[in-house]
DOMI-135939 format. One record per residue: residue number from 1; x, y, z of N, C-alpha, C in turn. Coordinates in Angstrom, 3 decimals. Each point is the difference from the previous one (the first is absolute). Example, Ala and Ser with C-alpha at 12.3 -4.5 7.8 and 13.67 -1.06 7.14 Angstrom:
2
+------+----------+----------+----------+----------+----------+----------+----------+----------+----------+
: resi :   n.east :  n.north :     n.up :  ca.east : ca.north :    ca.up :   c.east :  c.north :     c.up :
+------+----------+----------+----------+----------+----------+----------+----------+----------+----------+
:    1 :   13.190 :   -5.690 :    7.800 :   -0.890 :    1.190 :    0.000 :    0.900 :    1.200 :    0.000 :
:    2 :   -0.350 :    1.050 :   -0.720 :    0.820 :    1.190 :    0.060 :   -0.770 :    1.090 :    0.730 :
+------+----------+----------+----------+----------+----------+----------+----------+----------+----------+
# end
This chain:
173
+------+----------+----------+----------+----------+----------+----------+----------+----------+----------+
: resi :   n.east :  n.north :     n.up :  ca.east : ca.north :    ca.up :   c.east :  c.north :     c.up :
+------+----------+----------+----------+----------+----------+----------+----------+----------+----------+
:    1 :   10.711 :   27.093 :   26.405 :   -0.675 :   -0.866 :   -0.701 :   -0.155 :    0.324 :   -1.391 :
:    2 :    0.305 :   -0.954 :   -0.923 :    0.209 :   -0.095 :   -1.419 :   -1.898 :    0.334 :   -0.309 :
:    3 :   -0.205 :    0.744 :   -1.043 :   -1.326 :    0.377 :   -0.945 :   -0.170 :   -1.376 :   -0.864 :
:    4 :   -0.788 :   -0.691 :    0.507 :   -0.647 :   -1.131 :   -0.895 :   -0.541 :    0.099 :   -0.951 :
:    5 :   -0.918 :    1.151 :   -0.394 :   -0.314 :    0.486 :   -1.140 :    1.286 :    0.235 :   -0.772 :
:    6 :    1.009 :    0.650 :    0.207 :    1.275 :    0.242 :   -0.904 :    0.649 :   -1.210 :   -0.449 :
:    7 :    0.051 :   -1.309 :    1.072 :    0.776 :   -1.198 :   -0.038 :   -0.765 :   -0.618 :   -1.101 :
:    8 :   -1.666 :    0.120 :   -0.046 :   -0.845 :   -1.004 :   -0.951 :    0.251 :    0.937 :   -1.622 :
:    9 :    0.162 :    1.224 :    0.202 :   -0.096 :    0.583 :   -1.388 :    1.621 :   -0.091 :   -0.581 :
:   10 :    1.059 :   -0.437 :    0.900 :    1.092 :   -0.236 :   -0.506 :    0.109 :   -1.336 :   -0.308 :
:   11 :   -0.891 :   -0.779 :    0.411 :   -0.190 :   -1.532 :   -0.414 :   -0.876 :   -0.071 :   -1.292 :
:   12 :   -0.830 :    0.694 :   -0.392 :   -0.501 :    0.284 :   -0.951 :    0.521 :    0.109 :   -1.252 :
:   13 :    0.752 :    1.422 :    0.235 :    0.740 :    0.291 :   -1.002 :    0.993 :   -1.068 :   -0.552 :
:   14 :    0.690 :   -0.640 :    1.111 :    0.991 :   -0.811 :   -0.084 :   -0.550 :   -1.168 :   -1.022 :
:   15 :   -1.052 :   -0.487 :    0.404 :   -0.766 :   -1.305 :   -0.426 :    0.050 :    0.488 :   -1.617 :
:   16 :   -0.799 :    0.978 :   -0.039 :   -0.159 :    0.360 :   -1.508 :    1.135 :   -0.093 :   -1.072 :
:   17 :    0.952 :    0.865 :    0.750 :    1.351 :    0.100 :   -1.052 :    0.647 :   -1.502 :   -0.228 :
:   18 :   -0.036 :   -0.879 :    1.209 :    0.586 :   -1.143 :    0.107 :   -0.571 :   -0.891 :   -1.033 :
:   19 :   -1.594 :    0.276 :    0.072 :   -0.987 :   -0.839 :   -0.988 :    0.449 :    0.266 :   -1.290 :
:   20 :    0.266 :    1.373 :   -0.530 :    0.065 :    0.273 :   -1.328 :    1.493 :   -0.392 :   -0.594 :
:   21 :    0.839 :    0.143 :    1.347 :    1.663 :   -0.528 :   -0.506 :    0.010 :   -1.439 :   -0.440 :
:   22 :   -0.847 :   -0.904 :    0.850 :    0.045 :   -1.505 :   -0.155 :   -0.844 :   -0.199 :   -1.337 :
:   23 :   -1.235 :    0.679 :   -0.257 :   -0.803 :   -0.612 :   -1.173 :    0.637 :    0.548 :   -1.223 :
:   24 :    0.760 :    1.407 :    0.137 :    0.518 :    0.308 :   -1.291 :    1.089 :   -0.976 :   -0.631 :
:   25 :    0.744 :   -0.677 :    1.272 :    0.830 :   -1.066 :   -0.479 :   -0.707 :   -1.216 :   -0.662 :
:   26 :   -0.792 :   -0.533 :    0.843 :   -0.679 :   -0.936 :   -0.466 :   -0.878 :   -0.533 :   -1.081 :
:   27 :   -1.130 :    1.251 :   -0.089 :   -0.408 :   -0.338 :   -1.245 :    0.852 :    0.997 :   -1.263 :
:   28 :    1.019 :    0.798 :    0.323 :    0.779 :    0.269 :   -1.456 :    0.851 :   -1.057 :   -0.485 :
:   29 :    0.549 :   -1.146 :    0.881 :    0.850 :   -0.759 :   -0.430 :   -0.827 :   -0.901 :   -0.732 :
:   30 :   -1.404 :   -0.375 :    0.579 :   -0.455 :   -1.075 :   -0.473 :   -1.140 :    0.477 :   -1.187 :
:   31 :   -0.189 :    1.154 :    0.082 :   -1.056 :    0.641 :   -1.140 :   -1.319 :   -0.497 :    0.196 :
:   32 :   -0.513 :   -0.230 :    1.356 :   -1.100 :   -0.275 :    0.533 :   -0.684 :    0.901 :    0.534 :
:   33 :   -1.341 :   -0.006 :    0.503 :   -0.513 :    0.511 :    0.859 :    0.155 :   -0.174 :    1.363 :
:   34 :   -0.605 :    0.850 :    0.943 :    0.665 :   -0.608 :    1.353 :   -0.694 :   -0.963 :    0.355 :
:   35 :   -1.362 :   -0.343 :   -0.204 :   -0.669 :   -1.370 :    0.241 :    0.601 :   -1.268 :   -0.888 :
:   36 :    0.732 :    0.487 :   -1.266 :    0.677 :   -1.113 :   -0.524 :    0.958 :   -0.175 :    0.627 :
:   37 :    0.839 :    0.675 :    0.306 :    1.215 :    0.150 :    0.762 :   -0.295 :   -1.201 :    1.285 :
:   38 :   -0.970 :    0.392 :    0.963 :   -0.343 :   -0.535 :    1.106 :   -0.586 :   -1.760 :   -0.520 :
:   39 :   -0.536 :   -0.104 :   -1.111 :   -0.137 :   -1.104 :   -0.394 :    1.123 :   -0.985 :   -0.495 :
:   40 :    1.169 :    0.752 :   -0.519 :    0.905 :   -0.903 :   -0.141 :    0.814 :   -0.425 :    0.990 :
:   41 :   -0.087 :    0.727 :    1.186 :    0.678 :   -0.180 :    1.254 :   -0.559 :   -0.942 :    0.597 :
:   42 :   -1.485 :    0.098 :    0.104 :   -0.665 :   -0.955 :    0.820 :    0.199 :   -1.692 :   -0.703 :
:   43 :   -0.242 :    0.244 :   -1.422 :    0.432 :   -1.312 :   -0.627 :    1.253 :   -0.772 :    0.175 :
:   44 :    1.279 :    0.907 :    0.447 :    0.808 :   -0.250 :   -0.117 :    0.172 :   -0.883 :    1.525 :
:   45 :   -0.357 :    0.579 :    0.838 :   -0.366 :   -0.756 :    1.299 :   -1.085 :   -1.191 :    0.040 :
:   46 :   -0.957 :   -0.088 :   -0.803 :   -1.023 :   -0.905 :   -0.084 :    0.037 :   -0.174 :   -1.393 :
:   47 :    0.712 :   -1.294 :   -0.264 :    0.222 :   -0.351 :   -1.290 :   -1.349 :   -0.301 :   -1.079 :
:   48 :   -1.265 :   -0.193 :    0.927 :   -1.279 :   -0.305 :   -1.164 :   -1.014 :    0.491 :    1.258 :
:   49 :   -0.675 :    0.912 :   -0.561 :   -1.034 :    0.703 :    0.594 :   -1.190 :    0.127 :   -1.065 :
:   50 :   -1.534 :    0.205 :    0.518 :   -0.777 :   -0.023 :   -0.481 :   -0.358 :    1.619 :   -0.240 :
:   51 :   -0.864 :    0.069 :   -1.344 :   -0.180 :    1.525 :   -0.271 :   -0.711 :    0.964 :    1.283 :
:   52 :   -0.975 :   -0.565 :    0.468 :   -0.630 :    0.229 :    1.181 :    1.002 :    0.582 :    1.237 :
:   53 :    0.708 :   -0.976 :    0.328 :    0.769 :   -0.086 :    1.091 :    1.360 :    1.054 :   -0.533 :
:   54 :    0.270 :   -0.125 :   -1.010 :    1.064 :    1.177 :   -0.492 :   -0.438 :    1.497 :    0.394 :
:   55 :   -1.134 :   -0.013 :   -0.575 :   -0.680 :    1.255 :   -0.084 :   -0.345 :    0.589 :    1.516 :
:   56 :   -0.213 :   -0.933 :    1.248 :    0.034 :    0.301 :    1.259 :    1.138 :    0.111 :    0.479 :
:   57 :    1.014 :   -0.298 :   -0.575 :    1.402 :   -0.058 :    0.588 :    0.546 :    1.370 :   -0.633 :
:   58 :   -0.422 :    0.909 :   -1.006 :    0.690 :    0.917 :   -0.238 :   -1.335 :    1.042 :    0.102 :
:   59 :   -1.093 :   -0.475 :    0.533 :   -0.646 :    1.604 :    0.027 :   -0.920 :    0.118 :   -0.991 :
:   60 :   -0.594 :   -1.038 :   -0.878 :   -0.516 :    0.128 :   -1.130 :   -1.415 :   -0.852 :   -0.015 :
:   61 :   -1.033 :    0.553 :   -0.305 :   -1.171 :   -0.937 :   -0.426 :    0.255 :   -0.996 :   -0.974 :
:   62 :   -0.616 :   -0.824 :   -0.233 :    0.281 :   -1.279 :   -0.870 :   -0.134 :    0.222 :   -1.384 :
:   63 :   -0.797 :    1.064 :   -0.400 :   -0.101 :    0.524 :   -1.473 :    1.288 :    0.769 :    0.108 :
:   64 :    0.059 :    0.999 :    0.536 :    1.427 :    0.889 :   -0.336 :    1.249 :   -1.114 :    0.109 :
:   65 :    0.090 :   -1.103 :    1.072 :    1.418 :   -0.926 :   -0.305 :   -0.245 :   -0.448 :   -1.443 :
:   66 :   -1.075 :   -0.717 :   -0.534 :    0.248 :   -0.563 :   -1.310 :    0.244 :    1.248 :   -0.800 :
:   67 :   -0.031 :    1.500 :   -0.078 :    0.395 :    0.259 :   -0.836 :    1.258 :    0.733 :    0.060 :
:   68 :    0.454 :    0.009 :    1.302 :    1.417 :   -0.137 :    0.226 :    1.009 :   -0.840 :   -0.819 :
:   69 :   -0.813 :   -0.995 :    0.274 :    0.753 :   -1.418 :   -0.416 :    0.028 :   -0.089 :   -1.289 :
:   70 :   -1.077 :    0.606 :   -0.781 :    0.055 :    0.044 :   -1.429 :    1.469 :    0.927 :   -0.589 :
:   71 :   -0.023 :    0.797 :    0.682 :    1.155 :    0.773 :   -0.155 :    1.588 :   -0.516 :    0.045 :
:   72 :    0.124 :   -0.810 :    1.268 :    1.019 :   -0.571 :    0.220 :    0.140 :   -1.394 :   -0.996 :
:   73 :   -1.004 :   -0.829 :   -0.331 :    0.092 :   -0.796 :   -0.872 :   -0.124 :    0.440 :   -1.222 :
:   74 :   -0.298 :    1.134 :   -0.346 :    0.494 :    0.428 :   -1.385 :    1.840 :    0.216 :   -0.422 :
:   75 :    0.644 :    0.418 :    1.050 :    1.053 :    0.288 :    0.237 :    0.904 :   -1.122 :    0.343 :
:   76 :   -0.731 :   -1.175 :    0.199 :    0.852 :   -1.295 :    0.119 :    0.437 :   -0.276 :    1.344 :
:   77 :   -0.684 :    0.684 :    1.171 :    0.662 :    0.180 :    1.096 :   -0.802 :   -1.441 :    0.890 :
:   78 :   -1.303 :   -0.061 :   -0.208 :   -0.691 :   -1.193 :    0.818 :   -0.791 :   -0.892 :   -1.409 :
:   79 :   -0.225 :   -0.856 :    1.000 :   -1.000 :   -1.088 :   -0.840 :   -1.066 :   -0.550 :    0.892 :
:   80 :   -1.164 :   -0.173 :   -0.879 :   -1.065 :   -0.473 :    0.726 :   -0.054 :   -1.495 :   -0.346 :
:   81 :   -0.732 :   -0.589 :    0.786 :   -0.335 :   -1.535 :   -0.359 :   -1.420 :   -0.112 :    1.001 :
:   82 :   -0.258 :   -1.154 :   -0.265 :   -1.427 :   -0.844 :    0.508 :    0.446 :   -0.201 :    1.443 :
:   83 :   -0.615 :    0.117 :    1.042 :    0.202 :   -0.094 :    1.089 :   -1.020 :   -1.219 :    0.393 :
:   84 :   -0.412 :    0.097 :    1.486 :   -0.948 :   -0.879 :    0.460 :   -1.524 :    0.508 :   -0.607 :
:   85 :   -0.556 :   -1.316 :   -0.305 :   -1.342 :    0.853 :   -0.205 :   -0.185 :    0.918 :   -1.219 :
:   86 :   -0.709 :    1.411 :    0.301 :    0.326 :    0.917 :   -0.976 :    0.743 :    1.111 :    0.074 :
:   87 :    0.896 :   -0.403 :    1.164 :    1.218 :    1.004 :    0.525 :    1.134 :    0.006 :   -1.207 :
:   88 :    0.407 :    1.179 :   -0.205 :    1.354 :    0.100 :   -0.715 :    1.084 :    0.323 :    0.884 :
:   89 :    1.230 :   -0.738 :   -0.385 :    1.132 :    0.264 :    0.695 :    0.921 :    0.814 :   -0.605 :
:   90 :    1.072 :    0.822 :    0.228 :    0.593 :    1.034 :   -0.437 :    1.301 :   -0.373 :    0.365 :
:   91 :    0.797 :    0.148 :   -0.822 :    1.523 :   -0.265 :    0.435 :    1.048 :    0.704 :   -0.723 :
:   92 :    1.319 :   -0.008 :    0.458 :    0.839 :    0.917 :   -0.766 :    0.827 :   -0.552 :   -0.902 :
:   93 :    0.063 :    0.603 :   -1.206 :    0.942 :   -0.643 :   -0.869 :    1.356 :    0.251 :    0.267 :
:   94 :    0.868 :   -0.448 :   -0.480 :    1.481 :    0.422 :    0.062 :    0.282 :    1.307 :    0.119 :
:   95 :   -0.696 :    0.877 :   -1.143 :    0.351 :    1.282 :   -0.046 :   -0.701 :    0.882 :    1.128 :
:   96 :   -1.132 :   -0.851 :    0.277 :   -0.694 :    0.751 :    1.474 :    0.962 :   -0.292 :    1.225 :
:   97 :    0.643 :   -0.968 :   -0.006 :    0.623 :   -0.403 :    1.178 :    1.409 :    1.018 :    0.038 :
:   98 :    0.736 :    0.214 :   -1.395 :    1.006 :    0.867 :    0.106 :   -0.496 :    1.584 :    0.284 :
:   99 :   -1.122 :    0.389 :   -0.704 :   -0.505 :    1.521 :    0.393 :   -0.210 :   -0.157 :    1.139 :
:  100 :   -0.856 :   -0.986 :    0.957 :   -0.284 :    0.078 :    1.314 :    1.630 :    0.321 :    0.990 :
:  101 :    0.554 :   -0.681 :   -0.524 :    1.172 :    0.392 :    0.903 :    1.008 :    1.422 :   -0.403 :
:  102 :   -0.336 :    0.400 :   -1.038 :    0.661 :    1.026 :   -0.499 :   -0.903 :    1.557 :    0.712 :
:  103 :   -1.176 :   -0.661 :   -0.162 :   -0.834 :    0.873 :    0.680 :    0.231 :    0.229 :    1.908 :
:  104 :    0.054 :   -1.143 :    0.208 :    0.622 :    0.066 :    1.713 :    0.985 :    0.640 :    0.028 :
:  105 :    0.982 :   -0.116 :   -0.824 :    1.457 :    0.634 :    0.059 :   -0.236 :    1.478 :   -0.087 :
:  106 :   -0.814 :    0.648 :   -1.088 :   -0.121 :    1.300 :   -0.243 :   -0.971 :    0.629 :    1.262 :
:  107 :   -0.871 :   -0.644 :    0.315 :   -0.743 :    0.250 :    1.087 :    1.162 :   -0.016 :    1.539 :
:  108 :    0.996 :   -0.577 :    0.069 :    0.591 :   -0.029 :    1.301 :    1.235 :    0.986 :   -0.143 :
:  109 :    0.403 :    0.127 :   -1.064 :    1.285 :    0.841 :   -0.201 :   -0.034 :    1.552 :    0.606 :
:  110 :   -1.092 :    0.493 :   -0.217 :    0.111 :    1.404 :    0.565 :   -0.627 :   -0.115 :    1.543 :
:  111 :   -0.637 :   -1.102 :    0.085 :   -0.527 :    0.108 :    1.797 :    1.327 :   -0.074 :    0.708 :
:  112 :    1.152 :   -1.013 :   -0.652 :    1.295 :   -0.420 :    0.726 :    0.606 :    1.466 :    0.141 :
:  113 :    0.031 :    0.603 :   -1.442 :    0.881 :    1.285 :    0.304 :   -0.704 :    0.808 :    0.955 :
:  114 :   -1.208 :    0.220 :    0.218 :   -0.479 :    1.020 :    0.936 :    0.260 :   -0.587 :    1.375 :
:  115 :   -0.027 :   -1.402 :    0.374 :    0.475 :   -0.647 :    1.053 :    1.269 :    0.264 :    0.535 :
:  116 :    1.003 :    0.136 :   -1.070 :    1.185 :    0.021 :    0.312 :    0.593 :    1.229 :    0.420 :
:  117 :   -1.054 :    1.106 :   -0.250 :    0.291 :    1.297 :    0.760 :    0.037 :   -0.172 :    1.603 :
:  118 :   -0.484 :   -0.813 :    0.411 :    0.094 :   -0.248 :    1.693 :    1.240 :   -1.023 :    0.549 :
:  119 :    0.232 :    0.668 :    1.140 :    0.950 :   -0.676 :    0.584 :   -0.548 :   -1.542 :    0.428 :
:  120 :    1.108 :   -0.746 :    0.629 :   -0.630 :   -0.932 :    0.571 :   -1.140 :   -0.223 :    1.119 :
:  121 :    0.162 :    1.014 :    1.006 :   -1.030 :   -0.010 :    0.907 :   -1.020 :    0.649 :   -0.470 :
:  122 :   -0.403 :    0.989 :   -1.053 :   -0.842 :    0.460 :   -0.305 :   -0.949 :   -1.032 :   -1.187 :
:  123 :    0.829 :   -0.834 :   -0.688 :   -0.315 :   -1.336 :   -0.637 :   -1.019 :   -0.692 :    0.817 :
:  124 :    0.859 :   -0.529 :    1.079 :   -0.649 :   -0.928 :    0.753 :   -1.279 :    0.384 :    0.820 :
:  125 :   -0.045 :    1.523 :    0.350 :   -1.210 :    0.439 :    0.502 :   -1.176 :    0.145 :   -0.917 :
:  126 :    0.338 :    0.453 :   -1.418 :   -0.805 :    0.174 :   -0.968 :   -0.263 :   -1.564 :   -0.187 :
:  127 :    0.225 :   -0.833 :   -0.159 :   -0.384 :   -1.752 :   -0.382 :   -0.815 :   -0.201 :    1.531 :
:  128 :    0.217 :    0.393 :    0.802 :   -1.080 :   -0.173 :    1.243 :   -1.341 :    0.818 :   -0.339 :
:  129 :    0.118 :    0.936 :   -0.029 :   -1.238 :    0.931 :   -0.487 :   -0.287 :   -0.265 :   -0.997 :
:  130 :    0.573 :   -0.746 :   -1.181 :   -1.167 :   -0.340 :   -0.995 :   -0.660 :   -1.331 :    0.344 :
:  131 :    0.768 :   -0.691 :    0.848 :   -0.513 :   -1.254 :    0.264 :   -1.388 :    0.218 :    0.712 :
:  132 :    0.188 :    0.807 :    0.979 :   -1.305 :    0.280 :    0.578 :   -1.215 :    0.629 :   -0.558 :
:  133 :    0.365 :    0.917 :   -0.755 :   -0.833 :    0.715 :   -0.876 :   -0.764 :   -0.898 :   -1.261 :
:  134 :    0.906 :   -1.117 :   -0.329 :   -0.653 :   -1.093 :   -0.886 :   -0.928 :   -0.747 :    0.557 :
:  135 :    0.203 :   -0.550 :    1.288 :   -0.780 :   -1.036 :    0.848 :   -1.158 :    0.691 :    0.030 :
:  136 :   -0.023 :    1.598 :    0.384 :   -1.267 :    0.973 :    0.168 :   -0.630 :   -0.574 :   -1.173 :
:  137 :    0.648 :    0.539 :   -1.222 :   -0.938 :    0.421 :   -1.251 :   -0.205 :   -1.822 :   -0.542 :
:  138 :    0.271 :   -0.803 :    0.343 :   -0.402 :   -1.365 :    0.011 :   -1.596 :   -0.108 :    0.581 :
:  139 :    0.011 :    0.748 :    1.129 :   -1.293 :   -0.172 :    0.596 :   -1.088 :    0.913 :   -0.634 :
:  140 :    0.404 :    0.911 :   -0.586 :   -0.512 :    0.911 :   -1.149 :   -0.466 :   -0.693 :   -1.135 :
:  141 :    0.755 :   -0.510 :   -0.284 :   -0.335 :   -0.443 :   -1.691 :   -0.560 :   -1.858 :   -0.088 :
:  142 :    0.577 :   -0.584 :    1.279 :   -0.567 :   -1.217 :    0.135 :    0.490 :   -0.974 :   -1.042 :
:  143 :    0.869 :    0.329 :   -0.906 :    0.774 :   -1.106 :   -1.063 :    1.418 :   -0.005 :    0.055 :
:  144 :    0.552 :   -0.692 :    0.188 :    1.560 :    0.135 :   -0.074 :    0.631 :    0.036 :   -1.408 :
:  145 :   -0.836 :   -0.860 :   -0.721 :    0.042 :   -0.086 :   -1.653 :   -0.143 :    1.402 :   -0.374 :
:  146 :   -1.294 :    0.513 :    0.053 :    0.003 :    1.633 :   -0.227 :    1.149 :    1.014 :    0.334 :
:  147 :    0.201 :   -0.281 :    1.378 :    0.965 :    1.104 :    0.576 :    1.541 :   -0.390 :   -0.780 :
:  148 :    0.371 :   -0.955 :    0.044 :    1.407 :   -0.601 :   -0.572 :   -0.083 :   -0.303 :   -1.600 :
:  149 :   -0.938 :    0.704 :   -0.655 :   -0.439 :   -0.020 :   -1.543 :    1.268 :   -0.019 :   -0.914 :
:  150 :    0.950 :    0.926 :    0.488 :    1.080 :    0.289 :   -0.509 :    1.488 :    0.066 :    0.826 :
:  151 :    0.083 :   -1.085 :    0.815 :    1.072 :   -0.100 :    1.088 :    0.955 :   -1.101 :   -0.945 :
:  152 :    1.063 :    0.494 :    0.628 :    1.211 :   -1.022 :   -0.829 :   -0.047 :   -1.203 :    1.666 :
:  153 :   -0.723 :   -0.934 :   -0.230 :   -0.317 :   -0.938 :    1.344 :    1.682 :   -0.508 :    0.406 :
:  154 :    0.796 :   -0.444 :   -0.842 :    1.266 :   -0.424 :    0.606 :    0.841 :    1.008 :    0.541 :
:  155 :   -0.269 :    1.056 :   -0.278 :    0.713 :    1.472 :    0.602 :   -0.324 :    0.099 :    1.342 :
:  156 :   -1.490 :   -0.248 :   -0.032 :   -0.764 :    0.235 :    1.251 :    0.046 :   -1.212 :    1.437 :
:  157 :    0.262 :   -1.255 :   -0.784 :    0.334 :   -1.021 :    1.191 :    1.300 :   -0.671 :   -0.070 :
:  158 :    0.985 :    0.592 :   -0.749 :    1.394 :   -0.571 :    0.236 :    0.317 :   -0.275 :    1.174 :
:  159 :    0.103 :    1.437 :    0.716 :    0.523 :   -0.201 :    1.496 :   -0.635 :    0.423 :    1.102 :
:  160 :   -1.406 :    0.020 :   -0.332 :   -1.125 :    0.511 :    0.893 :   -1.091 :   -0.722 :   -0.396 :
:  161 :   -1.195 :    0.440 :    1.191 :   -1.225 :   -0.723 :   -0.511 :   -1.057 :    1.215 :   -0.455 :
:  162 :   -0.681 :   -0.410 :   -0.867 :   -0.431 :    1.203 :   -0.824 :   -1.211 :    0.560 :    0.747 :
:  163 :    0.025 :    1.044 :    0.641 :   -0.944 :    0.588 :    0.873 :   -1.660 :   -0.186 :   -0.410 :
:  164 :   -0.365 :    0.210 :   -1.467 :   -1.381 :   -0.426 :   -0.400 :   -0.222 :   -1.201 :    0.286 :
:  165 :    0.660 :   -0.847 :   -0.394 :   -0.168 :   -1.349 :    0.040 :   -0.067 :   -0.496 :    1.347 :
:  166 :    0.533 :    0.349 :    0.794 :    0.113 :   -0.168 :    1.583 :   -1.594 :    0.827 :    0.717 :
:  167 :   -0.265 :    0.777 :   -0.475 :   -1.217 :    0.779 :    0.163 :   -1.042 :   -0.843 :   -0.446 :
:  168 :    0.036 :   -0.837 :   -1.306 :   -1.144 :   -0.900 :   -0.444 :   -0.079 :   -1.305 :    0.874 :
:  169 :    1.174 :   -0.448 :    0.351 :    0.098 :   -1.100 :    0.933 :   -0.527 :    0.013 :    1.256 :
:  170 :    0.244 :    1.345 :    0.397 :   -0.669 :    0.196 :    1.576 :   -1.435 :    0.459 :   -0.046 :
:  171 :   -0.487 :    0.261 :   -1.378 :   -1.398 :    0.203 :   -0.155 :   -0.221 :    1.510 :    0.589 :
:  172 :    0.610 :    1.089 :   -0.433 :   -0.069 :    1.450 :    0.545 :   -1.298 :    0.212 :   -0.802 :
:  173 :   -0.628 :    1.013 :    0.961 :   -1.354 :    0.559 :   -0.700 :    0.458 :    0.524 :   -1.348 :
+------+----------+----------+----------+----------+----------+----------+----------+----------+----------+
# end
């Protein structure tokens, strides 16, 4: 019998190292914070979002989201304009779209290199395990938008069904 505590510890160490690797690439190329990187990716998938909704999707309060947007706007990456009623709509500028694409590529490259160390059977097994874990995590987080805030959605859904989106459609707890 495998030691589940050891497996959990290995998962924790791997998760932290993978997070650091992915975020270093993403924030480094974009020159923004982790929440700023997430905001650019979210806006690349949802072209026009309100400040409060964007904050919810990246895990920030409305006031923290507004401060983060001030920084992105000062760099010419996003633009705000009046929305419905008192709301403010946020969109990517052309520079913001380019930065979001560069950010996703920089996030994905070290992850692809890491996955390339696996043979085909290991790769398939890992993909299945990750899909299972992500569906479970959706039940904990309760928001596909928040869980997938830095996802390359095209890569996730090109040849398969996104496990997080599937869990959301099935109403996983």
